[in-house]
C-alpha positions as a Python dict, from the first residue, in 0.01 Angstrom:
ca = {
    (1, 'M'): (0, 0, 0),
    (2, 'L'): (359, 25, 122),
    (3, 'L'): (626, -219, 13),
    (4, 'D'): (721, -479, 268),
    (5, 'M'): (1090, -486, 341),
    (6, 'P'): (1276, -815, 359),
    (7, 'H'): (1215, -996, 684),
    (8, 'S'): (1495, -1247, 733),
    (9, 'I'): (1833, -1131, 861),
    (10, 'Q'): (1997, -1247, 539),
    (11, 'E'): (1741, -1062, 323),
    (12, 'K'): (1788, -744, 527),
    (13, 'K'): (2166, -764, 498),
    (14, 'K'): (2136, -815, 123),
    (15, 'A'): (1899, -517, 88),
    (16, 'I'): (2122, -294, 302),
    (17, 'T'): (2427, -394, 97),
    (18, 'R'): (2241, -300, -221),
    (19, 'L'): (2130, 30, -69),
    (20, 'R'): (2486, 114, 31),
    (21, 'R'): (2601, 38, -324),
    (22, 'I'): (2323, 261, -459),
    (23, 'R'): (2424, 538, -218),
    (24, 'G'): (2784, 506, -337),
    (25, 'Q'): (2672, 529, -698),
    (26, 'A'): (2463, 840, -620),
    (27, 'E'): (2756, 1004, -440),
    (28, 'S'): (2983, 921, -733),
    (29, 'L'): (2731, 1073, -972),
    (30, 'E'): (2714, 1388, -759),
    (31, 'R'): (3095, 1420, -764),
    (32, 'A'): (3097, 1366, -1141),
    (33, 'I'): (2842, 1642, -1194),
    (34, 'E'): (3034, 1877, -967),
    (35, 'A'): (3352, 1799, -1162),
    (36, 'G'): (3184, 1881, -1493),
    (37, 'T'): (3207, 1528, -1632),
    (38, 'D'): (3084, 1491, -1989),
    (39, 'C'): (2721, 1400, -2050),
    (40, 'S'): (2782, 1054, -2197),
    (41, 'T'): (2967, 946, -1883),
    (42, 'L'): (2696, 1096, -1662),
    (43, 'L'): (2428, 913, -1857),
    (44, 'Q'): (2613, 585, -1810),
    (45, 'Q'): (2631, 648, -1435),
    (46, 'I'): (2263, 741, -1421),
    (47, 'A'): (2172, 424, -1611),
    (48, 'A'): (2378, 215, -1367),
    (49, 'L'): (2209, 386, -1073),
    (50, 'R'): (1866, 326, -1224),
    (51, 'G'): (1954, -39, -1287),
    (52, 'A'): (2065, -89, -927),
    (53, 'T'): (1748, 75, -795),
    (54, 'N'): (1528, -131, -1027),
    (55, 'S'): (1704, -447, -916),
    (56, 'L'): (1638, -369, -550),
    (57, 'M'): (1278, -280, -628),
    (58, 'S'): (1236, -606, -816),
    (59, 'E'): (1369, -812, -526),
    (60, 'V'): (1148, -640, -270),
    (61, 'L'): (848, -668, -502),
    (62, 'Q'): (910, -1041, -552),
    (63, 'G'): (929, -1095, -178),
    (64, 'H'): (613, -894, -127),
    (65, 'L'): (424, -1092, -391),
    (66, 'R'): (536, -1424, -245),
    (67, 'E'): (438, -1315, 103),
    (68, 'T'): (103, -1175, -10),
    (69, 'F'): (0, -1476, -216),
    (70, 'D'): (130, -1745, 19),
    (71, 'H'): (-200, -1856, 168),
    (72, 'K'): (-100, -2203, 286),
    (73, 'G'): (-374, -2335, 508),
    (74, 'K'): (-567, -2009, 490),
    (75, 'E'): (-903, -1960, 323),
    (76, 'I'): (-966, -1626, 160),
    (77, 'S'): (-1283, -1501, 2),
    (78, 'A'): (-1320, -1384, -355),
    (79, 'K'): (-1366, -1030, -223),
    (80, 'E'): (-1043, -1050, -21),
    (81, 'M'): (-860, -1188, -324),
    (82, 'Q'): (-991, -901, -537),
    (83, 'L'): (-863, -649, -282),
    (84, 'I'): (-524, -819, -279),
    (85, 'L'): (-510, -820, -659),
    (86, 'D'): (-612, -453, -676),
    (87, 'D'): (-333, -365, -431),
    (88, 'M'): (-84, -569, -633),
    (89, 'L'): (-186, -402, -960),
    (90, 'T'): (-144, -59, -801),
    (91, 'L'): (197, -162, -674),
    (92, 'V'): (307, -293, -1014),
    (93, 'R'): (182, 22, -1188),
    (94, 'T'): (383, 231, -942),
    (95, 'Y'): (690, 16, -1007),
    (96, 'L'): (657, 53, -1383),
    (97, 'K'): (633, 435, -1377),
}
């Protein structure tokens, strides 16, 4: 199952802003590697990049979970719920890798 991207204009702008920040961090890391920056500094930059990516993933995952489990006024069968839960567990396992 693919991740749903944010749907509102504000959510999209926020996600794009985060992605641009992540891209800037990746470009900075690339320049640091090319410049022969010491390993401890590189590791700090990699950790910051990973943190930014995890934060974006967390936000998109939260939105996806809310959207998936918001069944206001909608009946779903036990079988449908099991399929939804299976998809969610697969998604969470992927996120935690």
